[in-house]
C-alpha positions as CSV (number, residue, x, y, z in Angstrom):
1,M,-0.1,0.0,0.1
2,T,1.5,3.4,-1.1
3,P,1.0,6.5,1.0
4,V,-1.4,8.0,-1.7
5,E,-3.4,4.5,-1.3
6,L,-3.5,4.8,2.5
7,S,-4.6,8.4,2.2
8,R,-7.5,7.0,0.6
9,S,-8.0,4.5,3.2
10,V,-8.1,6.9,5.8
11,L,-10.6,9.3,3.9
12,H,-12.8,6.0,3.5
13,A,-12.7,5.4,7.2
14,V,-13.6,9.1,7.8
15,R,-16.6,8.9,5.2
16,C,-17.8,5.8,6.9
17,A,-17.9,7.6,10.2
18,V,-19.8,10.3,8.6
19,D,-22.3,8.1,6.9
20,D,-22.9,6.0,10.3
21,G,-23.6,9.4,12.2
22,E,-20.4,9.1,14.5
23,L,-19.0,12.2,13.1
24,N,-20.6,15.3,12.0
25,V,-18.1,17.1,9.8
26,V,-17.5,17.7,5.8
27,V,-15.2,14.9,4.4
28,P,-12.0,16.6,3.5
29,S,-10.8,16.1,0.0
30,R,-7.6,14.7,1.2
31,V,-5.5,13.9,4.1
32,V,-1.8,13.5,4.7
33,V,-0.1,10.5,5.7
34,G,3.5,10.4,6.4
35,R,6.1,8.8,8.4
36,P,5.7,8.7,12.3
37,G,7.4,11.6,14.2
38,P,9.3,11.4,17.4
39,G,7.2,9.3,19.7
40,G,5.1,7.5,16.9
41,R,4.9,4.0,15.9
42,G,4.0,1.8,13.0
43,D,4.7,2.3,9.5
44,Y,2.5,5.7,8.7
45,A,0.8,8.3,11.0
46,T,-2.0,11.0,10.1
47,N,-3.3,13.9,12.1
48,V,-6.6,13.9,10.4
49,A,-8.1,13.6,14.2
50,L,-6.6,16.6,15.2
51,Q,-7.7,18.1,11.9
52,L,-11.5,17.1,12.2
53,A,-11.8,17.6,16.0
54,R,-12.9,21.5,15.9
55,P,-15.4,21.1,13.0
56,A,-16.9,18.1,15.0
57,G,-17.2,19.7,18.2
58,Q,-15.2,17.0,19.9
59,P,-11.9,16.5,21.7
60,P,-9.2,15.1,19.3
61,L,-8.7,11.8,21.1
62,R,-12.4,11.4,21.0
63,V,-12.0,11.6,17.1
64,A,-9.3,9.6,16.8
65,A,-10.8,6.7,19.0
66,L,-13.7,6.8,16.6
67,L,-11.7,6.8,13.5
68,R,-9.2,4.0,14.7
69,A,-12.2,1.5,14.8
70,Y,-13.1,2.2,11.2
71,L,-9.5,2.2,10.0
72,A,-8.7,-0.9,11.8
73,R,-11.2,-2.3,9.2
74,E,-9.4,-1.2,6.0
75,A,-7.7,-4.0,4.1
76,G,-3.9,-4.1,4.6
77,V,-4.2,-2.3,7.8
78,T,-3.0,-4.7,10.8
79,D,-3.0,-2.2,13.7
80,V,-3.8,1.4,14.5
81,E,-2.6,3.3,17.7
82,I,-3.2,6.7,19.3
83,T,-0.3,8.7,20.3
84,G,0.3,12.1,21.7
85,P,-2.8,14.6,21.3
86,G,-4.6,12.3,18.8
87,F,-2.2,11.1,15.8
88,L,-3.3,7.8,14.3
89,N,-0.2,5.6,13.9
90,I,-0.8,3.0,11.4
91,S,0.8,-0.5,10.9
92,L,0.4,-2.2,7.7
93,D,0.5,-5.9,6.7
94,R,4.1,-5.8,5.1
95,A,3.8,-9.2,3.7
96,A,0.9,-8.2,1.8
97,T,2.0,-4.6,0.9
98,S,5.3,-5.5,-0.4
99,A,4.4,-8.2,-2.7
100,A,1.5,-6.2,-4.0
101,L,3.8,-3.2,-4.7
102,V,6.3,-5.1,-6.5
103,R,3.7,-6.9,-8.7
104,R,1.9,-3.3,-9.4
105,I,5.1,-1.8,-10.3
106,L,6.0,-4.9,-12.8
107,R,2.4,-4.6,-14.1
108,E,2.0,-0.9,-14.8
109,G,5.8,-0.4,-15.8
110,L,6.9,3.0,-16.8
111,R,3.4,4.4,-15.7
112,Y,3.8,3.4,-12.2
113,G,2.7,6.6,-10.2
114,H,0.7,8.0,-13.0
115,T,-2.9,8.8,-12.0
116,D,-5.7,11.0,-13.2
117,A,-5.8,13.2,-10.3
118,V,-6.0,16.6,-12.0
119,A,-7.5,15.2,-15.3
120,G,-8.8,18.2,-17.4
121,R,-7.1,20.8,-15.5
122,V,-4.7,23.3,-17.4
123,F,-2.1,25.0,-15.5
124,V,-0.4,28.1,-17.1
125,L,3.2,28.6,-16.6
126,C,4.7,32.1,-17.5
127,V,8.5,31.8,-17.8
128,P,11.3,34.2,-18.9
129,Y,13.7,33.4,-21.9
130,E,16.2,31.5,-19.9
131,V,17.6,28.0,-20.0
132,R,16.8,26.8,-16.7
133,A,13.2,28.2,-16.7
134,E,12.7,26.4,-20.0
135,V,14.0,23.1,-18.6
136,L,12.0,23.3,-15.4
137,A,8.9,24.2,-17.2
138,D,9.2,21.1,-19.5
139,V,9.6,18.7,-16.5
140,L,6.7,20.3,-14.6
141,A,4.6,19.8,-17.8
142,R,5.9,16.2,-17.7
143,M,5.1,15.4,-14.4
144,V,1.8,17.3,-14.4
145,G,0.8,14.9,-17.5
146,S,1.7,12.1,-15.4
147,Q,-1.2,12.9,-13.0
148,G,-3.5,13.6,-15.9
149,G,-3.3,17.4,-16.3
150,R,-1.7,19.8,-18.8
151,V,0.8,22.7,-18.6
152,E,1.0,25.6,-21.1
153,V,4.1,27.3,-21.2
154,R,4.0,31.0,-22.1
155,H,6.5,33.9,-22.4
156,G,6.2,37.3,-21.3
157,G,3.6,38.8,-19.1
158,A,3.2,38.0,-15.3
159,V,6.3,35.4,-14.8
160,N,5.1,33.0,-12.3
161,L,8.4,30.6,-12.8
162,R,11.6,32.3,-12.3
163,P,14.1,29.9,-10.9
164,V,17.7,31.4,-10.1
165,P,19.2,31.3,-13.6
166,A,22.1,29.2,-14.7
167,P,25.4,31.2,-14.4
168,D,26.6,29.6,-17.6
169,D,25.4,27.9,-20.9
170,P,25.2,24.3,-19.9
171,A,25.2,22.9,-23.4
172,F,28.6,21.8,-23.4
173,L,27.5,18.9,-20.8
174,G,25.2,17.5,-23.3
175,P,21.3,17.1,-23.0
176,D,21.3,14.6,-20.0
177,A,23.9,16.0,-17.7
178,A,22.9,19.7,-18.6
179,R,19.4,18.8,-17.4
180,W,20.2,17.1,-14.4
181,A,22.7,20.2,-13.5
182,L,19.5,22.5,-14.0
183,L,17.0,20.3,-12.2
184,H,18.8,18.7,-9.2
185,P,19.2,22.2,-7.3
186,A,16.1,23.7,-5.7
187,P,14.5,26.4,-8.1
188,H,15.9,28.9,-5.5
189,D,19.3,27.6,-5.2
190,R,22.1,28.4,-7.8
191,P,23.1,25.5,-10.3
192,R,26.5,24.5,-10.8
193,I,27.6,24.2,-14.3
194,T,30.8,22.2,-14.2
195,A,32.1,19.2,-15.9
196,D,31.9,17.1,-12.5
197,H,28.5,16.3,-14.0
198,L,30.1,14.1,-16.8
199,V,32.4,12.3,-14.4
200,Q,31.8,8.2,-14.4
201,R,32.1,7.8,-10.6
202,E,30.2,7.3,-7.4
203,S,30.6,11.2,-6.6
204,N,28.5,11.9,-9.4
205,P,24.6,11.6,-8.6
206,L,23.5,11.3,-12.1
207,F,25.9,8.4,-12.7
208,R,24.8,6.6,-9.5
209,I,21.3,6.6,-10.7
210,R,22.1,5.6,-14.3
211,Y,24.5,3.1,-13.0
212,A,22.0,1.5,-10.6
213,H,19.4,1.3,-13.5
214,A,21.9,-0.6,-15.7
215,R,22.7,-3.1,-12.9
216,T,19.2,-4.0,-12.3
217,R,19.1,-4.6,-16.0
218,A,22.4,-6.6,-15.9
219,V,21.2,-8.9,-13.1
220,S,18.1,-9.8,-15.1
221,R,20.3,-10.7,-18.1
222,N,22.4,-12.7,-15.6
223,A,19.4,-14.5,-14.0
224,A,18.1,-15.4,-17.4
225,D,21.7,-17.0,-18.2
226,L,21.4,-18.9,-14.9
227,G,18.0,-20.2,-15.9
228,F,15.4,-18.2,-13.8
229,T,13.6,-15.0,-14.3
230,T,10.4,-13.3,-12.8
231,T,7.4,-14.6,-14.6
232,G,6.0,-11.1,-15.4
233,P,3.5,-9.3,-13.5
234,E,2.1,-12.2,-11.6
235,T,5.4,-13.1,-10.6
236,D,5.5,-15.1,-7.1
237,V,7.5,-12.6,-4.8
238,E,6.4,-14.1,-1.4
239,A,10.0,-13.8,-0.2
240,A,9.8,-10.1,-0.8
241,D,6.9,-10.1,1.9
242,T,9.8,-9.8,4.7
243,P,12.7,-8.1,2.9
244,D,15.9,-10.4,3.5
245,T,18.6,-8.3,1.9
246,P,20.3,-5.1,2.9
247,G,18.7,-2.2,1.5
248,A,15.5,-4.0,0.7
249,E,13.2,-2.5,3.3
250,Q,14.4,1.2,2.6
251,L,13.8,0.2,-1.2
252,L,10.3,-0.9,-0.8
253,V,9.7,2.3,1.3
254,L,10.9,4.6,-1.5
255,L,9.0,2.5,-4.2
256,A,5.7,3.1,-2.2
257,D,6.6,6.7,-2.1
258,H,7.0,7.4,-5.6
259,P,3.6,8.1,-6.4
260,R,3.6,10.9,-3.9
261,V,6.6,12.3,-5.1
262,L,5.1,12.7,-8.8
263,A,1.9,14.1,-7.3
264,T,3.8,17.1,-5.8
265,A,3.8,18.7,-9.2
266,A,0.0,18.7,-9.4
267,V,-0.7,21.8,-7.3
268,L,0.9,24.2,-9.5
269,P,1.4,27.1,-9.8
270,H,2.0,27.1,-6.0
271,A,5.8,27.5,-5.3
272,D,6.0,24.4,-3.5
273,A,5.0,22.6,-6.5
274,Q,8.0,24.1,-8.5
275,A,10.3,22.5,-6.6
276,A,8.9,19.0,-7.8
277,P,11.6,18.4,-10.1
278,S,14.2,18.6,-7.6
279,R,12.3,16.5,-5.2
280,L,12.2,13.7,-7.9
281,T,16.1,13.9,-8.4
282,R,16.6,13.3,-4.8
283,H,14.1,10.5,-4.6
284,L,15.8,8.9,-7.5
285,L,19.0,9.2,-6.0
286,A,17.6,7.6,-2.6
287,L,16.3,4.9,-4.6
288,A,19.5,4.0,-6.6
289,D,21.3,4.1,-3.6
290,A,19.1,1.6,-1.7
291,A,19.1,-0.6,-5.0
292,L,22.8,-0.7,-5.1
293,V,22.8,-2.1,-1.6
294,H,20.3,-4.7,-2.6
295,L,21.7,-5.9,-5.9
296,P,24.7,-7.9,-4.7
297,A,22.1,-10.5,-3.4
298,V,19.9,-11.0,-6.0
299,L,21.9,-13.8,-7.6
300,P,22.8,-17.1,-6.4
301,R,26.4,-17.3,-5.3
302,G,28.8,-20.5,-5.7
303,D,26.5,-23.9,-5.9
304,E,23.5,-22.2,-4.7
305,K,20.6,-23.1,-6.7
306,P,17.9,-20.5,-7.8
307,S,15.2,-20.2,-5.2
308,A,11.8,-18.3,-4.8
309,A,14.0,-15.9,-2.7
310,H,16.1,-15.2,-5.6
311,R,13.2,-14.9,-7.9
312,S,11.5,-12.4,-5.5
313,R,14.7,-10.4,-5.0
314,L,15.1,-10.3,-8.7
315,A,11.3,-9.0,-8.9
316,L,12.3,-6.3,-6.2
317,A,15.5,-5.3,-8.2
318,E,13.3,-5.2,-11.6
319,A,10.8,-2.9,-9.9
320,A,13.6,-0.5,-8.7
321,G,14.9,-0.3,-12.4
322,T,11.6,0.2,-13.7
323,V,11.0,3.1,-11.4
324,L,14.3,4.8,-12.0
325,A,13.8,4.4,-15.7
326,G,10.2,5.9,-15.4
327,G,11.6,8.9,-13.3
328,L,14.6,9.9,-15.5
329,S,12.2,9.7,-18.5
330,L,10.1,12.3,-16.7
331,L,13.3,14.5,-16.1
332,G,14.0,14.1,-20.0
333,I,17.0,12.0,-19.2
334,D,18.0,8.8,-21.0
335,A,18.4,5.4,-19.0
336,P,20.6,3.4,-20.7
337,D,20.7,-0.4,-20.2
338,H,24.5,-0.6,-20.6
339,L,27.2,1.8,-19.0
């Protein structure tokens, strides 16, 4: 279950409480779920009870107790605890959610994380004639498009997208490295236009992401040479239920968070949404680092025979590679299978 899906489950619990007459409030259009803060428990937490307490005319702890009973019935939820003034801390069935997540990514491919959340909406971005603004607008249009919306880019008039300009022409870096140099820093930060972006080593974030993607493709080829593969979208991934390799648990968390990262661009033209491309670059870098920790354990070693555990590790690696490729595609950057 991704954070976006869990948010829908929380909303469903609120709607059921309202329909049953337990709460007298207007069901919000969205609720926020995130990692538990200090003192929190479980996999995710939400402050929806605190959000609804005032309009409901009830103490937050009372609202939390009401919602806890409904949320505990939602599929994939194993436990709900109340902490602090009324935070709902949610534990998920990791066995079910990990396997379902990997199957979903393999099934949806490069479109994993795409939604119709802003279908039919058109956002207008007015940008100056400047290379960084142009590239940022292009990627925002791609990300909004992944959520079903459309962006019109215009020049002149009241500019509403003005990142710190590039200090130099990045063309000498080539299209991929130039885009990365302009997109990786937040819009209010000054980009570095240096040859460091071309270095083929670990210190170069773009290289790490593309290398991790290429490694996922390599382990798939090597697994096929050893006589085992994932069997497509319905592959048996039971061993991914409880991650058994270094990096796997973090990898699953990041894969589940991918739809939320893409959705951050769907609130244009707010300034916070304009940072969506840099959020995506940081997300892909964290995903690549987790994948590189996971990958060495994917293939059998020595006389070891391929097992269900290897197949599910391979499925997780292929899911990571798919998300890395999809994310780079939205940035307008190539994801080669070989480096």
